[in-house]
C-alpha positions as CSV (number, residue, x, y, z in Angstrom):
1,M,137.7,118.6,124.8
2,L,134.5,119.3,123.0
3,L,132.7,120.0,126.3
4,I,135.5,122.4,127.3
5,G,135.2,124.2,124.0
6,L,131.4,124.5,124.4
7,A,131.8,125.9,127.9
8,I,134.2,128.6,126.7
9,S,131.9,129.6,123.9
10,A,129.0,129.9,126.3
11,M,131.0,132.1,128.6
12,A,131.9,134.4,125.7
13,L,128.2,135.1,124.9
14,P,126.6,138.2,126.4
15,S,123.9,137.5,129.0
16,G,120.2,138.3,128.1
17,A,118.7,139.6,124.9
18,Q,118.9,143.1,123.7
19,E,116.0,145.5,123.0
20,L,116.5,148.7,121.1
21,A,115.7,151.6,123.4
22,G,116.5,154.3,120.9
23,H,117.9,154.9,117.4
24,W,118.8,158.4,116.3
25,R,120.2,159.3,112.9
26,F,121.8,162.7,112.7
27,D,120.6,163.6,109.2
28,Q,117.5,165.7,110.1
29,P,117.5,169.6,110.1
30,N,116.4,172.2,112.6
31,G,118.4,170.8,115.6
32,E,116.1,167.9,116.4
33,F,116.6,164.2,115.6
34,A,113.6,161.9,115.8
35,N,113.9,158.6,117.6
36,L,113.4,155.9,115.0
37,A,112.8,152.9,117.4
38,G,112.1,152.1,121.0
39,S,110.4,154.4,123.6
40,S,113.0,157.1,123.9
41,E,112.5,160.8,123.1
42,P,113.9,162.8,120.2
43,A,117.5,164.0,120.5
44,K,118.1,167.8,120.4
45,V,121.0,170.2,119.8
46,K,121.7,172.1,123.0
47,P,121.6,174.9,123.9
48,P,118.6,175.5,121.7
49,E,119.7,178.9,120.6
50,N,122.9,177.3,119.1
51,K,121.1,174.7,117.1
52,E,122.8,175.9,113.9
53,A,126.2,175.3,115.5
54,I,126.0,171.6,114.5
55,P,125.2,171.8,110.7
56,L,124.5,169.0,108.4
57,V,127.0,168.3,105.5
58,A,126.9,165.8,102.6
59,D,128.5,162.5,103.5
60,Q,127.8,158.9,102.7
61,I,127.5,156.0,105.2
62,G,125.0,153.3,104.6
63,D,121.9,155.0,103.2
64,I,122.7,158.2,105.1
65,T,123.7,161.0,102.9
66,E,123.9,163.9,105.4
67,V,125.5,163.9,108.8
68,A,126.0,166.2,111.8
69,V,129.4,168.0,112.1
70,F,131.0,169.1,115.3
71,D,133.6,171.9,114.8
72,G,135.4,171.3,118.1
73,S,134.4,174.7,119.6
74,G,132.2,173.2,122.3
75,N,129.5,175.8,121.5
76,A,126.8,173.1,121.1
77,W,126.2,169.4,121.7
78,I,123.4,166.8,121.3
79,S,121.3,165.7,124.2
80,I,120.0,162.1,124.1
81,P,117.1,161.2,126.4
82,A,117.2,157.4,126.4
83,K,114.8,155.1,128.3
84,L,116.3,151.7,129.3
85,A,114.6,148.8,131.0
86,D,117.7,146.7,132.0
87,V,120.9,147.1,134.1
88,D,122.9,145.8,131.1
89,F,123.2,148.1,128.1
90,T,124.9,148.5,124.7
91,I,125.8,151.7,122.9
92,E,126.4,151.5,119.2
93,F,127.7,154.5,117.2
94,W,129.0,155.7,113.9
95,I,131.5,158.6,114.1
96,K,134.3,160.2,112.0
97,V,137.2,161.8,114.0
98,D,138.9,164.8,112.4
99,V,141.6,165.7,114.9
100,N,144.0,163.8,117.2
101,G,146.2,165.1,120.0
102,R,143.6,166.2,122.4
103,E,140.8,164.7,124.5
104,A,137.5,164.4,122.7
105,M,134.2,163.3,124.2
106,V,132.0,161.1,122.1
107,L,129.4,160.4,124.7
108,G,129.0,161.2,128.4
109,N,126.3,160.2,130.8
110,T,125.7,161.9,134.2
111,S,125.5,158.6,136.0
112,G,129.0,157.6,134.8
113,V,129.1,156.2,131.3
114,V,131.8,157.7,129.0
115,I,133.0,157.0,125.4
116,R,136.0,159.2,124.4
117,V,138.9,159.5,122.0
118,K,142.1,159.9,123.9
119,P,144.9,162.3,122.8
120,D,146.8,159.3,121.5
121,G,143.9,158.5,119.2
122,K,142.7,155.4,121.0
123,L,139.0,154.9,121.7
124,A,138.1,154.3,125.3
125,F,135.0,153.2,127.2
126,M,134.7,154.2,130.9
127,L,132.3,153.4,133.7
128,A,132.1,154.9,137.2
129,P,131.4,152.0,139.7
130,E,129.3,152.6,142.8
131,S,131.1,154.2,145.8
132,R,134.5,154.3,144.2
133,G,135.2,158.0,144.4
134,A,137.1,159.3,141.4
135,E,138.1,155.9,140.2
136,W,136.8,154.6,136.8
137,S,136.6,151.2,135.2
138,Y,138.3,151.4,131.9
139,A,138.5,149.6,128.5
140,E,140.1,150.7,125.3
141,I,140.9,149.6,121.7
142,S,144.7,149.4,121.3
143,K,144.6,150.5,117.6
144,P,144.2,154.3,117.2
145,V,141.3,155.6,115.2
146,V,141.9,156.6,111.6
147,L,141.3,160.2,111.0
148,G,138.7,161.1,108.4
149,Q,137.4,157.6,108.2
150,W,134.0,156.3,109.5
151,L,134.2,154.2,112.6
152,H,131.5,151.8,113.7
153,G,131.9,151.1,117.5
154,M,130.1,149.4,120.3
155,A,130.4,149.8,124.1
156,R,128.8,147.0,126.0
157,F,128.1,146.4,129.7
158,S,126.7,142.9,130.4
159,G,126.8,140.7,133.5
160,G,129.1,143.1,135.3
161,V,131.6,143.1,132.4
162,Q,132.4,146.0,130.2
163,Q,134.0,145.7,126.7
164,L,134.6,147.9,123.7
165,F,134.4,146.8,120.0
166,V,135.3,148.4,116.7
167,E,134.5,147.1,113.2
168,D,137.7,147.3,111.2
169,S,137.7,146.2,107.5
170,G,135.2,143.4,108.1
171,E,136.9,142.2,111.3
172,I,136.0,143.1,114.9
173,L,138.6,144.6,117.2
174,R,138.0,144.0,120.9
175,S,139.2,145.5,124.1
176,P,140.0,143.1,127.0
177,E,136.9,142.2,129.1
178,V,136.9,144.3,132.3
179,K,135.0,143.1,135.4
180,V,133.2,145.9,137.2
181,D,133.2,144.6,140.8
182,N,130.7,147.2,142.1
183,P,128.5,148.5,139.3
184,K,125.8,151.1,139.9
185,Q,122.5,151.4,138.2
186,Y,123.3,153.6,135.3
187,V,120.4,156.0,134.3
188,W,119.9,157.7,131.0
189,P,117.8,160.9,131.0
190,L,120.8,163.1,130.5
191,T,123.3,161.7,128.0
192,V,125.3,164.1,125.9
193,L,127.2,163.7,122.6
194,G,130.2,165.8,121.7
195,I,131.3,167.4,125.0
196,N,132.0,166.9,128.7
197,N,128.8,168.6,129.8
198,F,130.1,168.7,133.4
199,N,132.6,171.5,132.7
200,Q,132.2,172.1,129.0
201,S,135.5,170.5,128.1
202,A,136.9,167.9,125.6
203,P,134.8,169.0,122.6
204,F,134.5,166.6,119.8
205,Q,135.7,167.5,116.3
206,G,134.3,165.4,113.5
207,R,131.1,163.9,112.3
208,M,128.4,161.7,113.8
209,A,126.0,159.7,111.7
210,A,123.9,157.7,114.1
211,L,123.5,156.3,117.6
212,K,121.7,153.2,119.0
213,I,121.2,152.4,122.6
214,Y,120.0,149.0,123.7
215,S,118.6,147.6,126.9
216,G,120.7,144.4,127.2
217,A,123.7,143.1,125.4
218,L,124.0,143.3,121.6
219,G,125.9,140.3,120.2
220,E,128.9,140.7,118.0
221,E,127.3,139.3,114.8
222,D,124.4,141.6,115.2
223,F,126.8,144.5,115.7
224,K,128.8,143.6,112.6
225,S,125.6,143.5,110.4
226,S,124.0,146.6,111.9
227,K,123.4,149.7,109.8
228,P,123.1,153.3,110.9
């Protein structure tokens, strides 16, 4: 029985070690956010002429005292140019959602990585597998987000498995594990926060404090103890 328990525990661990490819805190003025770790580039408000459309407001999360606010208009978004060295990846984020009842894009990547808040308030993580047409691989948290409350989330793809996590009052909520049968090589030069950049739809309304992107799989305990 002990051997069976150890085998199950080993299966539950993510494969490989994570390396922080980029860490951006959205508390810096002038529409540009320095990368604080890893080899990625600074994040920038786009289009450049609308950099004031995402202002900073006073808010407290960890040691962050100002955060970026998206008004839901879709007039501006944040471009994240990440550099990853692994097929596996983890996206860790701190957001506050202000409005339910409509689709809201948290993060979208041109190669097919999406984190969104559905109209019913549930957080979802989507991947586009290789050669599957319009089909998506899909994981979601069953508990809706709480409006006006900071949410600490993690979307992870490791060993061909995708899963979504949310820290909730000291506990971790988990989506079911979803096997991606035919994953592609996801690339990261164009990753956007706050809108579906393909057709300028699903604008996010709320606040974003920080984003971390890792090459490899971040473990749950490291996620739980991570700070923006």
